[in-house]
CHARMM-style PDB file with segment names, atoms N, HN, CA, C and O in Angstrom:
ATOM      1  N   MET     1     -10.476 -10.649   0.482  1.00  0.00      PROA
ATOM      2  CA  MET     1      -9.193 -10.622  -0.479  1.00  0.00      PROA
ATOM      3  C   MET     1      -9.750  -9.820  -2.101  1.00  0.00      PROA
ATOM      4  O   MET     1     -10.501 -10.636  -2.635  1.00  0.00      PROA
ATOM      5  N   ILE     2      -9.659  -8.947  -2.712  1.00  0.00      PROA
ATOM      6  HN  ILE     2      -9.049  -8.284  -2.278  1.00  0.00      PROA
ATOM      7  CA  ILE     2      -9.893  -8.813  -3.750  1.00  0.00      PROA
ATOM      8  C   ILE     2      -8.737  -8.498  -4.637  1.00  0.00      PROA
ATOM      9  O   ILE     2      -8.060  -7.539  -4.268  1.00  0.00      PROA
ATOM     10  N   ILE     3      -8.369  -9.107  -5.733  1.00  0.00      PROA
ATOM     11  HN  ILE     3      -8.919  -9.886  -6.033  1.00  0.00      PROA
ATOM     12  CA  ILE     3      -7.450  -8.528  -6.538  1.00  0.00      PROA
ATOM     13  C   ILE     3      -7.682  -7.583  -7.461  1.00  0.00      PROA
ATOM     14  O   ILE     3      -8.040  -7.988  -8.568  1.00  0.00      PROA
ATOM     15  N   ILE     4      -7.600  -6.732  -7.337  1.00  0.00      PROA
ATOM     16  HN  ILE     4      -7.310  -6.403  -6.439  1.00  0.00      PROA
ATOM     17  CA  ILE     4      -6.782  -5.735  -8.529  1.00  0.00      PROA
ATOM     18  C   ILE     4      -5.820  -5.722  -9.843  1.00  0.00      PROA
ATOM     19  O   ILE     4      -4.615  -5.701 -10.097  1.00  0.00      PROA
ATOM     20  N   HSD     5      -7.315  -5.754 -10.662  1.00  0.00      PROA
ATOM     21  HN  HSD     5      -8.293  -5.771 -10.456  1.00  0.00      PROA
ATOM     22  CA  HSD     5      -5.847  -5.840 -12.138  1.00  0.00      PROA
ATOM     23  C   HSD     5      -5.892  -4.384 -12.777  1.00  0.00      PROA
ATOM     24  O   HSD     5      -5.594  -4.254 -13.964  1.00  0.00      PROA
ATOM     25  N   ASP     6      -6.394  -2.890 -11.726  1.00  0.00      PROA
ATOM     26  HN  ASP     6      -6.636  -2.996 -10.761  1.00  0.00      PROA
ATOM     27  CA  ASP     6      -5.755  -2.085 -13.083  1.00  0.00      PROA
ATOM     28  C   ASP     6      -4.944  -1.186 -11.342  1.00  0.00      PROA
ATOM     29  O   ASP     6      -5.162  -0.343 -10.472  1.00  0.00      PROA
ATOM     30  N   LYS     7      -3.867  -2.304 -11.882  1.00  0.00      PROA
ATOM     31  HN  LYS     7      -3.690  -2.988 -12.589  1.00  0.00      PROA
ATOM     32  CA  LYS     7      -2.248  -1.664 -10.207  1.00  0.00      PROA
ATOM     33  C   LYS     7      -2.090  -0.513 -11.245  1.00  0.00      PROA
ATOM     34  O   LYS     7      -1.554  -1.166 -12.140  1.00  0.00      PROA
ATOM     35  N   ASN     8      -2.157   0.363 -11.588  1.00  0.00      PROA
ATOM     36  HN  ASN     8      -2.592   0.893 -10.861  1.00  0.00      PROA
ATOM     37  CA  ASN     8      -1.525   1.490 -11.802  1.00  0.00      PROA
ATOM     38  C   ASN     8      -2.116   2.785 -10.902  1.00  0.00      PROA
ATOM     39  O   ASN     8      -1.504   3.384 -10.017  1.00  0.00      PROA
ATOM     40  N   LYS     9      -3.665   3.077 -11.447  1.00  0.00      PROA
ATOM     41  HN  LYS     9      -4.162   2.591 -12.165  1.00  0.00      PROA
ATOM     42  CA  LYS     9      -4.412   3.613 -10.437  1.00  0.00      PROA
ATOM     43  C   LYS     9      -4.393   3.558  -8.207  1.00  0.00      PROA
ATOM     44  O   LYS     9      -4.288   4.574  -7.521  1.00  0.00      PROA
ATOM     45  N   TYR    10      -4.502   2.366  -7.738  1.00  0.00      PROA
ATOM     46  HN  TYR    10      -4.588   1.540  -8.295  1.00  0.00      PROA
ATOM     47  CA  TYR    10      -3.590   1.837  -7.198  1.00  0.00      PROA
ATOM     48  C   TYR    10      -2.710   2.344  -6.194  1.00  0.00      PROA
ATOM     49  O   TYR    10      -2.728   2.771  -5.039  1.00  0.00      PROA
ATOM     50  N   LEU    11      -1.696   2.039  -7.427  1.00  0.00      PROA
ATOM     51  HN  LEU    11      -1.681   1.692  -8.364  1.00  0.00      PROA
ATOM     52  CA  LEU    11      -0.118   2.243  -7.250  1.00  0.00      PROA
ATOM     53  C   LEU    11      -0.001   3.871  -6.840  1.00  0.00      PROA
ATOM     54  O   LEU    11       0.703   4.317  -5.934  1.00  0.00      PROA
ATOM     55  N   LYS    12      -0.545   4.352  -7.401  1.00  0.00      PROA
ATOM     56  HN  LYS    12      -1.117   3.989  -8.137  1.00  0.00      PROA
ATOM     57  CA  LYS    12      -0.721   5.921  -7.578  1.00  0.00      PROA
ATOM     58  C   LYS    12      -1.330   6.160  -6.163  1.00  0.00      PROA
ATOM     59  O   LYS    12      -0.717   6.573  -5.179  1.00  0.00      PROA
ATOM     60  N   TYR    13      -2.552   5.849  -6.234  1.00  0.00      PROA
ATOM     61  HN  TYR    13      -3.050   5.513  -7.034  1.00  0.00      PROA
ATOM     62  CA  TYR    13      -3.175   6.075  -4.876  1.00  0.00      PROA
ATOM     63  C   TYR    13      -2.514   5.548  -3.515  1.00  0.00      PROA
ATOM     64  O   TYR    13      -2.842   6.174  -2.507  1.00  0.00      PROA
ATOM     65  N   TYR    14      -1.763   4.645  -3.380  1.00  0.00      PROA
ATOM     66  HN  TYR    14      -1.497   4.137  -4.199  1.00  0.00      PROA
ATOM     67  CA  TYR    14      -0.971   4.245  -2.261  1.00  0.00      PROA
ATOM     68  C   TYR    14      -0.170   5.473  -2.372  1.00  0.00      PROA
ATOM     69  O   TYR    14      -0.368   6.276  -1.460  1.00  0.00      PROA
ATOM     70  N   LEU    15       0.866   5.886  -3.454  1.00  0.00      PROA
ATOM     71  HN  LEU    15       1.027   5.234  -4.195  1.00  0.00      PROA
ATOM     72  CA  LEU    15       2.059   6.760  -3.635  1.00  0.00      PROA
ATOM     73  C   LEU    15       2.016   7.982  -2.620  1.00  0.00      PROA
ATOM     74  O   LEU    15       2.696   8.396  -1.681  1.00  0.00      PROA
ATOM     75  N   GLN    16       0.773   8.370  -3.354  1.00  0.00      PROA
ATOM     76  HN  GLN    16       0.221   8.033  -4.117  1.00  0.00      PROA
ATOM     77  CA  GLN    16       0.124  10.163  -2.649  1.00  0.00      PROA
ATOM     78  C   GLN    16      -0.219   9.578  -1.246  1.00  0.00      PROA
ATOM     79  O   GLN    16       0.094  10.371  -0.358  1.00  0.00      PROA
ATOM     80  N   SER    17      -0.760   8.446  -0.799  1.00  0.00      PROA
ATOM     81  HN  SER    17      -1.015   7.802  -1.520  1.00  0.00      PROA
ATOM     82  CA  SER    17      -0.707   8.867   0.627  1.00  0.00      PROA
ATOM     83  C   SER    17       0.987   8.900   1.495  1.00  0.00      PROA
ATOM     84  O   SER    17       1.279   9.309   2.619  1.00  0.00      PROA
ATOM     85  N   ILE    18       1.658   8.419   0.644  1.00  0.00      PROA
ATOM     86  HN  ILE    18       1.420   8.087  -0.269  1.00  0.00      PROA
ATOM     87  CA  ILE    18       2.963   8.647   1.452  1.00  0.00      PROA
ATOM     88  C   ILE    18       3.828  10.116   1.054  1.00  0.00      PROA
ATOM     89  O   ILE    18       5.022  10.414   1.091  1.00  0.00      PROA
ATOM     90  N   PHE    19       2.642  10.816   0.679  1.00  0.00      PROA
ATOM     91  HN  PHE    19       1.673  10.574   0.648  1.00  0.00      PROA
ATOM     92  CA  PHE    19       3.182  12.047   0.280  1.00  0.00      PROA
ATOM     93  C   PHE    19       2.497  13.311   1.120  1.00  0.00      PROA
ATOM     94  O   PHE    19       1.301  13.418   0.847  1.00  0.00      PROA
ATOM     95  N   PHE    20       2.924  14.178   1.967  1.00  0.00      PROA
ATOM     96  HN  PHE    20       3.896  14.091   2.188  1.00  0.00      PROA
ATOM     97  CA  PHE    20       2.547  14.986   2.518  1.00  0.00      PROA
ATOM     98  C   PHE    20       2.869  16.353   2.603  1.00  0.00      PROA
ATOM     99  O   PHE    20       3.868  16.786   3.177  1.00  0.00      PROA
ATOM    100  N   LEU    21       1.457  17.482   1.649  1.00  0.00      PROA
ATOM    101  HN  LEU    21       0.645  17.131   1.183  1.00  0.00      PROA
ATOM    102  CA  LEU    21       1.544  18.396   0.733  1.00  0.00      PROA
ATOM    103  C   LEU    21       2.990  18.893   0.038  1.00  0.00      PROA
ATOM    104  O   LEU    21       3.838  19.766   0.220  1.00  0.00      PROA
ATOM    105  N   GLY    22       2.811  18.141  -0.577  1.00  0.00      PROA
ATOM    106  HN  GLY    22       2.122  17.432  -0.725  1.00  0.00      PROA
ATOM    107  CA  GLY    22       4.049  18.042  -2.068  1.00  0.00      PROA
ATOM    108  C   GLY    22       5.381  17.115  -1.332  1.00  0.00      PROA
ATOM    109  O   GLY    22       6.131  16.782  -2.249  1.00  0.00      PROA
ATOM    110  N   GLU    23       5.746  16.754  -0.387  1.00  0.00      PROA
ATOM    111  HN  GLU    23       5.136  17.024   0.359  1.00  0.00      PROA
ATOM    112  CA  GLU    23       7.117  15.980   0.201  1.00  0.00      PROA
ATOM    113  C   GLU    23       6.687  15.030   0.795  1.00  0.00      PROA
ATOM    114  O   GLU    23       5.882  14.991   1.726  1.00  0.00      PROA
ATOM    115  N   LEU    24       7.429  13.904   0.055  1.00  0.00      PROA
ATOM    116  HN  LEU    24       8.082  13.935  -0.701  1.00  0.00      PROA
ATOM    117  CA  LEU    24       7.386  12.666   0.847  1.00  0.00      PROA
ATOM    118  C   LEU    24       8.209  12.566   2.263  1.00  0.00      PROA
ATOM    119  O   LEU    24       9.367  12.931   2.471  1.00  0.00      PROA
ATOM    120  N   ARG    25       7.320  11.992   3.139  1.00  0.00      PROA
ATOM    121  HN  ARG    25       6.380  11.696   2.971  1.00  0.00      PROA
ATOM    122  CA  ARG    25       7.184  11.507   4.507  1.00  0.00      PROA
ATOM    123  C   ARG    25       8.451  10.087   4.272  1.00  0.00      PROA
ATOM    124  O   ARG    25       8.496   8.946   3.812  1.00  0.00      PROA
ATOM    125  N   LEU    26       9.635  11.449   5.166  1.00  0.00      PROA
ATOM    126  HN  LEU    26       9.598  12.376   5.540  1.00  0.00      PROA
ATOM    127  CA  LEU    26      10.776  10.272   5.494  1.00  0.00      PROA
ATOM    128  C   LEU    26      10.962   9.276   5.828  1.00  0.00      PROA
ATOM    129  O   LEU    26      11.723   8.373   5.482  1.00  0.00      PROA
ATOM    130  N   ASN    27       9.405   9.552   7.386  1.00  0.00      PROA
ATOM    131  HN  ASN    27       8.787  10.286   7.667  1.00  0.00      PROA
ATOM    132  CA  ASN    27       9.595   8.999   7.905  1.00  0.00      PROA
ATOM    133  C   ASN    27       8.693   7.279   7.633  1.00  0.00      PROA
ATOM    134  O   ASN    27       8.868   6.284   8.336  1.00  0.00      PROA
ATOM    135  N   ALA    28       7.889   7.370   6.594  1.00  0.00      PROA
ATOM    136  HN  ALA    28       7.747   8.178   6.023  1.00  0.00      PROA
ATOM    137  CA  ALA    28       7.175   6.502   5.591  1.00  0.00      PROA
ATOM    138  C   ALA    28       7.656   5.947   5.167  1.00  0.00      PROA
ATOM    139  O   ALA    28       7.351   4.788   4.887  1.00  0.00      PROA
ATOM    140  N   ILE    29       8.770   6.583   4.881  1.00  0.00      PROA
ATOM    141  HN  ILE    29       9.017   7.525   5.109  1.00  0.00      PROA
ATOM    142  CA  ILE    29      10.332   5.115   4.201  1.00  0.00      PROA
ATOM    143  C   ILE    29      11.004   3.915   5.104  1.00  0.00      PROA
ATOM    144  O   ILE    29      11.150   2.694   5.051  1.00  0.00      PROA
ATOM    145  N   LYS    30      11.457   5.489   6.330  1.00  0.00      PROA
ATOM    146  HN  LYS    30      11.338   6.481   6.373  1.00  0.00      PROA
ATOM    147  CA  LYS    30      11.964   4.533   6.673  1.00  0.00      PROA
ATOM    148  C   LYS    30      11.175   3.459   7.721  1.00  0.00      PROA
ATOM    149  O   LYS    30      11.877   2.688   8.375  1.00  0.00      PROA
ATOM    150  N   THR    31       9.644   3.425   7.871  1.00  0.00      PROA
ATOM    151  HN  THR    31       9.074   4.051   7.339  1.00  0.00      PROA
ATOM    152  CA  THR    31       9.296   2.632   8.446  1.00  0.00      PROA
ATOM    153  C   THR    31       9.555   1.517   7.301  1.00  0.00      PROA
ATOM    154  O   THR    31      10.073   0.518   7.800  1.00  0.00      PROA
ATOM    155  N   MET    32       9.346   1.407   5.936  1.00  0.00      PROA
ATOM    156  HN  MET    32       8.925   2.218   5.531  1.00  0.00      PROA
ATOM    157  CA  MET    32       9.098   0.537   5.406  1.00  0.00      PROA
ATOM    158  C   MET    32      10.257   0.060   5.101  1.00  0.00      PROA
ATOM    159  O   MET    32       9.935  -0.953   4.481  1.00  0.00      PROA
ATOM    160  N   ALA    33      11.441   0.093   5.110  1.00  0.00      PROA
ATOM    161  HN  ALA    33      11.703   0.916   5.614  1.00  0.00      PROA
ATOM    162  CA  ALA    33      12.847  -0.667   5.000  1.00  0.00      PROA
ATOM    163  C   ALA    33      12.844  -0.968   6.581  1.00  0.00      PROA
ATOM    164  O   ALA    33      13.531  -1.969   6.786  1.00  0.00      PROA
ATOM    165  N   GLN    34      12.562  -0.694   7.200  1.00  0.00      PROA
ATOM    166  HN  GLN    34      12.004   0.119   7.033  1.00  0.00      PROA
ATOM    167  CA  GLN    34      12.903  -1.515   9.025  1.00  0.00      PROA
ATOM    168  C   GLN    34      11.861  -2.498   8.931  1.00  0.00      PROA
ATOM    169  O   GLN    34      12.289  -3.638   9.111  1.00  0.00      PROA
ATOM    170  N   HSD    35      10.974  -2.442   8.768  1.00  0.00      PROA
ATOM    171  HN  HSD    35      10.626  -1.517   8.621  1.00  0.00      PROA
ATOM    172  CA  HSD    35       9.248  -3.335   9.140  1.00  0.00      PROA
ATOM    173  C   HSD    35       8.905  -4.040   7.848  1.00  0.00      PROA
ATOM    174  O   HSD    35       7.909  -4.763   7.857  1.00  0.00      PROA
ATOM    175  N   LYS    36       9.742  -3.895   6.533  1.00  0.00      PROA
ATOM    176  HN  LYS    36      10.552  -3.308   6.526  1.00  0.00      PROA
ATOM    177  CA  LYS    36       9.270  -4.444   5.173  1.00  0.00      PROA
ATOM    178  C   LYS    36       7.740  -4.398   4.545  1.00  0.00      PROA
ATOM    179  O   LYS    36       7.115  -5.180   3.829  1.00  0.00      PROA
ATOM    180  N   GLY    37       7.453  -3.235   5.091  1.00  0.00      PROA
ATOM    181  HN  GLY    37       7.961  -2.599   5.673  1.00  0.00      PROA
ATOM    182  CA  GLY    37       5.945  -2.711   5.231  1.00  0.00      PROA
ATOM    183  C   GLY    37       5.896  -1.232   5.709  1.00  0.00      PROA
ATOM    184  O   GLY    37       6.676  -0.756   6.535  1.00  0.00      PROA
ATOM    185  N   GLN    38       4.798  -0.501   5.036  1.00  0.00      PROA
ATOM    186  HN  GLN    38       4.165  -0.887   4.365  1.00  0.00      PROA
ATOM    187  CA  GLN    38       4.397   0.323   6.128  1.00  0.00      PROA
ATOM    188  C   GLN    38       3.107   0.717   5.731  1.00  0.00      PROA
ATOM    189  O   GLN    38       2.676   0.105   4.753  1.00  0.00      PROA
ATOM    190  N   GLY    39       2.235   1.735   6.316  1.00  0.00      PROA
ATOM    191  HN  GLY    39       2.585   2.231   7.110  1.00  0.00      PROA
ATOM    192  CA  GLY    39       1.043   2.182   6.089  1.00  0.00      PROA
ATOM    193  C   GLY    39       0.210   3.079   7.443  1.00  0.00      PROA
ATOM    194  O   GLY    39       0.601   2.887   8.594  1.00  0.00      PROA
ATOM    195  N   ASP    40      -0.538   3.703   7.258  1.00  0.00      PROA
ATOM    196  HN  ASP    40      -0.855   3.859   6.323  1.00  0.00      PROA
ATOM    197  CA  ASP    40      -1.323   4.806   7.679  1.00  0.00      PROA
ATOM    198  C   ASP    40      -2.837   3.598   8.082  1.00  0.00      PROA
ATOM    199  O   ASP    40      -2.750   2.447   7.654  1.00  0.00      PROA
ATOM    200  N   GLU    41      -3.618   3.857   8.582  1.00  0.00      PROA
ATOM    201  HN  GLU    41      -3.689   4.792   8.929  1.00  0.00      PROA
ATOM    202  CA  GLU    41      -4.978   3.578   8.707  1.00  0.00      PROA
ATOM    203  C   GLU    41      -5.293   2.823   8.393  1.00  0.00      PROA
ATOM    204  O   GLU    41      -5.262   1.709   8.917  1.00  0.00      PROA
ATOM    205  N   TYR    42      -5.808   3.210   7.202  1.00  0.00      PROA
ATOM    206  HN  TYR    42      -5.833   4.115   6.777  1.00  0.00      PROA
ATOM    207  CA  TYR    42      -6.283   2.443   5.720  1.00  0.00      PROA
ATOM    208  C   TYR    42      -6.065   2.087   4.486  1.00  0.00      PROA
ATOM    209  O   TYR    42      -6.794   1.559   3.646  1.00  0.00      PROA
ATOM    210  N   ILE    43      -4.558   2.573   4.463  1.00  0.00      PROA
ATOM    211  HN  ILE    43      -3.966   3.002   5.145  1.00  0.00      PROA
ATOM    212  CA  ILE    43      -3.877   2.226   3.353  1.00  0.00      PROA
ATOM    213  C   ILE    43      -2.081   1.738   3.871  1.00  0.00      PROA
ATOM    214  O   ILE    43      -1.241   2.258   4.605  1.00  0.00      PROA
ATOM    215  N   GLN    44      -2.135   0.387   2.959  1.00  0.00      PROA
ATOM    216  HN  GLN    44      -2.818  -0.036   2.363  1.00  0.00      PROA
ATOM    217  CA  GLN    44      -0.524   0.095   4.178  1.00  0.00      PROA
ATOM    218  C   GLN    44       0.261  -0.921   2.044  1.00  0.00      PROA
ATOM    219  O   GLN    44      -0.084  -1.109   0.878  1.00  0.00      PROA
ATOM    220  N   CYS    45       1.201  -1.119   2.861  1.00  0.00      PROA
ATOM    221  HN  CYS    45       1.481  -0.966   3.808  1.00  0.00      PROA
ATOM    222  CA  CYS    45       1.712  -2.001   2.192  1.00  0.00      PROA
ATOM    223  C   CYS    45       2.519  -3.106   2.483  1.00  0.00      PROA
ATOM    224  O   CYS    45       2.550  -3.175   3.712  1.00  0.00      PROA
ATOM    225  N   SER    46       3.080  -3.861   2.076  1.00  0.00      PROA
ATOM    226  HN  SER    46       3.055  -3.804   1.077  1.00  0.00      PROA
ATOM    227  CA  SER    46       3.898  -5.391   2.829  1.00  0.00      PROA
ATOM    228  C   SER    46       4.711  -5.545   1.464  1.00  0.00      PROA
ATOM    229  O   SER    46       4.628  -4.949   0.390  1.00  0.00      PROA
ATOM    230  N   PHE    47       5.532  -6.581   1.925  1.00  0.00      PROA
ATOM    231  HN  PHE    47       5.600  -7.066   2.797  1.00  0.00      PROA
ATOM    232  CA  PHE    47       6.601  -6.973   1.491  1.00  0.00      PROA
ATOM    233  C   PHE    47       7.383  -8.352   2.441  1.00  0.00      PROA
ATOM    234  O   PHE    47       8.389  -8.879   1.967  1.00  0.00      PROA
ATOM    235  N   ASP    48       6.968  -8.699   3.404  1.00  0.00      PROA
ATOM    236  HN  ASP    48       6.151  -8.270   3.789  1.00  0.00      PROA
ATOM    237  CA  ASP    48       7.153  -9.474   4.226  1.00  0.00      PROA
ATOM    238  C   ASP    48       6.757 -10.421   3.889  1.00  0.00      PROA
ATOM    239  O   ASP    48       5.715 -10.546   3.246  1.00  0.00      PROA
ATOM    240  N   ALA    49       7.896 -11.805   4.436  1.00  0.00      PROA
ATOM    241  HN  ALA    49       8.742 -11.703   4.959  1.00  0.00      PROA
ATOM    242  CA  ALA    49       8.091 -13.082   3.735  1.00  0.00      PROA
ATOM    243  C   ALA    49       6.733 -13.926   5.051  1.00  0.00      PROA
ATOM    244  O   ALA    49       5.940 -14.852   4.880  1.00  0.00      PROA
ATOM    245  N   THR    50       6.992 -13.147   6.142  1.00  0.00      PROA
ATOM    246  HN  THR    50       7.636 -12.394   6.281  1.00  0.00      PROA
ATOM    247  CA  THR    50       6.202 -13.959   6.876  1.00  0.00      PROA
ATOM    248  C   THR    50       4.291 -12.815   6.654  1.00  0.00      PROA
ATOM    249  O   THR    50       3.330 -12.595   7.392  1.00  0.00      PROA
ATOM    250  N   ASP    51       4.505 -12.608   5.880  1.00  0.00      PROA
ATOM    251  HN  ASP    51       5.285 -12.787   5.281  1.00  0.00      PROA
ATOM    252  CA  ASP    51       2.644 -12.273   6.006  1.00  0.00      PROA
ATOM    253  C   ASP    51       1.865 -13.268   4.846  1.00  0.00      PROA
ATOM    254  O   ASP    51       2.559 -13.613   3.889  1.00  0.00      PROA
ATOM    255  N   GLU    52       0.507 -13.716   4.899  1.00  0.00      PROA
ATOM    256  HN  GLU    52      -0.057 -13.436   5.676  1.00  0.00      PROA
ATOM    257  CA  GLU    52      -0.054 -14.813   4.395  1.00  0.00      PROA
ATOM    258  C   GLU    52       0.126 -14.025   2.936  1.00  0.00      PROA
ATOM    259  O   GLU    52       0.515 -14.911   2.175  1.00  0.00      PROA
ATOM    260  N   ASP    53       0.047 -13.033   2.341  1.00  0.00      PROA
ATOM    261  HN  ASP    53      -0.268 -12.313   2.959  1.00  0.00      PROA
ATOM    262  CA  ASP    53      -0.518 -12.595   0.990  1.00  0.00      PROA
ATOM    263  C   ASP    53       0.964 -12.627   0.477  1.00  0.00      PROA
ATOM    264  O   ASP    53       1.308 -12.217  -0.632  1.00  0.00      PROA
ATOM    265  N   TYR    54       1.794 -13.161   1.418  1.00  0.00      PROA
ATOM    266  HN  TYR    54       1.514 -13.494   2.319  1.00  0.00      PROA
ATOM    267  CA  TYR    54       3.225 -12.384   0.386  1.00  0.00      PROA
ATOM    268  C   TYR    54       3.683 -13.802  -0.406  1.00  0.00      PROA
ATOM    269  O   TYR    54       3.752 -14.987  -0.081  1.00  0.00      PROA
ATOM    270  N   LYS    55       4.060 -12.720  -2.090  1.00  0.00      PROA
ATOM    271  HN  LYS    55       4.003 -11.757  -2.354  1.00  0.00      PROA
ATOM    272  CA  LYS    55       4.680 -13.184  -2.621  1.00  0.00      PROA
ATOM    273  C   LYS    55       6.065 -12.891  -3.180  1.00  0.00      PROA
ATOM    274  O   LYS    55       6.252 -11.754  -3.614  1.00  0.00      PROA
ATOM    275  N   GLU    56       7.107 -13.818  -3.226  1.00  0.00      PROA
ATOM    276  HN  GLU    56       6.955 -14.741  -2.873  1.00  0.00      PROA
ATOM    277  CA  GLU    56       8.419 -13.291  -3.968  1.00  0.00      PROA
ATOM    278  C   GLU    56       8.389 -12.514  -5.101  1.00  0.00      PROA
ATOM    279  O   GLU    56       7.890 -12.838  -6.178  1.00  0.00      PROA
ATOM    280  N   GLY    57       9.070 -11.229  -4.764  1.00  0.00      PROA
ATOM    281  HN  GLY    57       9.476 -10.965  -3.889  1.00  0.00      PROA
ATOM    282  CA  GLY    57       9.221 -10.453  -5.802  1.00  0.00      PROA
ATOM    283  C   GLY    57       7.982  -9.544  -6.025  1.00  0.00      PROA
ATOM    284  O   GLY    57       7.978  -9.002  -7.130  1.00  0.00      PROA
ATOM    285  N   TYR    58       6.836  -9.234  -5.144  1.00  0.00      PROA
ATOM    286  HN  TYR    58       6.839  -9.675  -4.246  1.00  0.00      PROA
ATOM    287  CA  TYR    58       5.726  -8.135  -5.661  1.00  0.00      PROA
ATOM    288  C   TYR    58       5.529  -7.628  -3.824  1.00  0.00      PROA
ATOM    289  O   TYR    58       5.704  -8.210  -2.754  1.00  0.00      PROA
ATOM    290  N   VAL    59       5.268  -6.823  -4.065  1.00  0.00      PROA
ATOM    291  HN  VAL    59       5.127  -6.350  -4.935  1.00  0.00      PROA
ATOM    292  CA  VAL    59       4.787  -5.521  -2.847  1.00  0.00      PROA
ATOM    293  C   VAL    59       2.801  -5.716  -2.905  1.00  0.00      PROA
ATOM    294  O   VAL    59       1.910  -5.608  -3.748  1.00  0.00      PROA
ATOM    295  N   THR    60       2.923  -6.031  -1.534  1.00  0.00      PROA
ATOM    296  HN  THR    60       3.647  -6.119  -0.850  1.00  0.00      PROA
ATOM    297  CA  THR    60       1.158  -6.248  -1.476  1.00  0.00      PROA
ATOM    298  C   THR    60       1.073  -4.839  -0.976  1.00  0.00      PROA
ATOM    299  O   THR    60       1.958  -4.181  -0.430  1.00  0.00      PROA
ATOM    300  N   LEU    61      -0.425  -4.426  -1.325  1.00  0.00      PROA
ATOM    301  HN  LEU    61      -1.145  -4.960  -1.768  1.00  0.00      PROA
ATOM    302  CA  LEU    61      -0.785  -3.160  -1.567  1.00  0.00      PROA
ATOM    303  C   LEU    61      -2.083  -3.678  -0.738  1.00  0.00      PROA
ATOM    304  O   LEU    61      -2.610  -4.766  -0.971  1.00  0.00      PROA
ATOM    305  N   TYR    62      -2.545  -2.755   0.276  1.00  0.00      PROA
ATOM    306  HN  TYR    62      -2.117  -1.871   0.465  1.00  0.00      PROA
ATOM    307  CA  TYR    62      -3.525  -2.924   1.571  1.00  0.00      PROA
ATOM    308  C   TYR    62      -4.771  -1.677   1.488  1.00  0.00      PROA
ATOM    309  O   TYR    62      -4.440  -0.603   1.989  1.00  0.00      PROA
ATOM    310  N   PHE    63      -5.414  -1.717   1.212  1.00  0.00      PROA
ATOM    311  HN  PHE    63      -5.682  -2.590   0.805  1.00  0.00      PROA
ATOM    312  CA  PHE    63      -6.890  -0.822   1.228  1.00  0.00      PROA
ATOM    313  C   PHE    63      -8.180  -1.126   2.096  1.00  0.00      PROA
ATOM    314  O   PHE    63      -8.809  -2.147   1.818  1.00  0.00      PROA
ATOM    315  N   TRP    64      -8.569  -0.405   3.012  1.00  0.00      PROA
ATOM    316  HN  TRP    64      -8.058   0.425   3.237  1.00  0.00      PROA
ATOM    317  CA  TRP    64      -9.841  -0.447   3.940  1.00  0.00      PROA
ATOM    318  C   TRP    64     -10.706   0.742   3.413  1.00  0.00      PROA
ATOM    319  O   TRP    64     -10.274   1.810   2.980  1.00  0.00      PROA
ATOM    320  N   LYS    65     -12.224   0.289   3.552  1.00  0.00      PROA
ATOM    321  HN  LYS    65     -12.575  -0.579   3.904  1.00  0.00      PROA
ATOM    322  CA  LYS    65     -12.931   1.394   3.652  1.00  0.00      PROA
ATOM    323  C   LYS    65     -12.686   1.966   4.850  1.00  0.00      PROA
ATOM    324  O   LYS    65     -12.797   1.399   5.937  1.00  0.00      PROA
ATOM    325  N   PRO    66     -12.327   3.176   4.648  1.00  0.00      PROA
ATOM    326  CA  PRO    66     -12.860   4.561   3.585  1.00  0.00      PROA
ATOM    327  C   PRO    66     -12.178   4.866   2.485  1.00  0.00      PROA
ATOM    328  O   PRO    66     -12.606   5.642   1.630  1.00  0.00      PROA
ATOM    329  N   ALA    67     -10.919   4.196   2.425  1.00  0.00      PROA
ATOM    330  HN  ALA    67     -10.572   3.566   3.119  1.00  0.00      PROA
ATOM    331  CA  ALA    67     -10.129   4.749   1.782  1.00  0.00      PROA
ATOM    332  C   ALA    67     -10.451   4.342   0.598  1.00  0.00      PROA
ATOM    333  O   ALA    67     -10.094   5.123  -0.284  1.00  0.00      PROA
ATOM    334  N   VAL    68     -11.008   3.386   0.233  1.00  0.00      PROA
ATOM    335  HN  VAL    68     -11.299   2.751   0.950  1.00  0.00      PROA
ATOM    336  CA  VAL    68     -11.629   2.755  -1.280  1.00  0.00      PROA
ATOM    337  C   VAL    68     -13.476   2.610  -1.201  1.00  0.00      PROA
ATOM    338  O   VAL    68     -14.036   2.773  -0.117  1.00  0.00      PROA
ATOM    339  N   GLY    69     -13.976   2.412  -1.995  1.00  0.00      PROA
ATOM    340  HN  GLY    69     -13.521   2.280  -2.875  1.00  0.00      PROA
ATOM    341  CA  GLY    69     -15.711   2.331  -1.962  1.00  0.00      PROA
ATOM    342  C   GLY    69     -16.333   0.828  -2.165  1.00  0.00      PROA
ATOM    343  O   GLY    69     -15.693  -0.184  -1.881  1.00  0.00      PROA
ATOM    344  N   ASP    70     -17.314   0.819  -2.553  1.00  0.00      PROA
ATOM    345  HN  ASP    70     -17.834   1.642  -2.784  1.00  0.00      PROA
ATOM    346  CA  ASP    70     -18.090  -0.786  -2.545  1.00  0.00      PROA
ATOM    347  C   ASP    70     -17.355  -0.902  -3.996  1.00  0.00      PROA
ATOM    348  O   ASP    70     -17.431  -2.023  -4.498  1.00  0.00      PROA
ATOM    349  N   SER    71     -16.660   0.081  -4.738  1.00  0.00      PROA
ATOM    350  HN  SER    71     -16.598   0.992  -4.330  1.00  0.00      PROA
ATOM    351  CA  SER    71     -16.837  -0.173  -6.483  1.00  0.00      PROA
ATOM    352  C   SER    71     -15.242  -0.213  -6.720  1.00  0.00      PROA
ATOM    353  O   SER    71     -14.388   0.583  -6.331  1.00  0.00      PROA
ATOM    354  N   TYR    72     -15.118  -1.336  -7.447  1.00  0.00      PROA
ATOM    355  HN  TYR    72     -15.812  -1.983  -7.763  1.00  0.00      PROA
ATOM    356  CA  TYR    72     -13.316  -1.687  -7.219  1.00  0.00      PROA
ATOM    357  C   TYR    72     -13.335  -2.113  -9.161  1.00  0.00      PROA
ATOM    358  O   TYR    72     -14.349  -2.492  -9.747  1.00  0.00      PROA
ATOM    359  N   ASP    73     -12.194  -1.949  -9.710  1.00  0.00      PROA
ATOM    360  HN  ASP    73     -11.371  -1.641  -9.233  1.00  0.00      PROA
ATOM    361  CA  ASP    73     -12.189  -1.816 -10.800  1.00  0.00      PROA
ATOM    362  C   ASP    73     -11.386  -3.181 -10.597  1.00  0.00      PROA
ATOM    363  O   ASP    73     -10.446  -3.083  -9.808  1.00  0.00      PROA
ATOM    364  N   ALA    74     -11.534  -4.095 -11.015  1.00  0.00      PROA
ATOM    365  HN  ALA    74     -12.297  -4.175 -11.656  1.00  0.00      PROA
ATOM    366  CA  ALA    74     -10.885  -5.965 -10.476  1.00  0.00      PROA
ATOM    367  C   ALA    74     -10.886  -6.384 -12.264  1.00  0.00      PROA
ATOM    368  OT1 ALA    74     -10.549  -7.508 -12.634  1.00  0.00      PROA
TER     369      ALA     74
END
């Protein structure tokens, strides 16, 4: 796992993933509330206390290739 310090860049990238054609995908928000996380194939978030990366008061964002490349702004 890589911890990214450019939080705004990746938070914006995640938020763009839950919009489609300029509209917020309400099913993404419903899934997030029901399952303490949400995600698609390469981009996910979690705030579930049973996840190994859980930290109280934080949301973990997960990005896999090809959503992000080899270089990170860590």
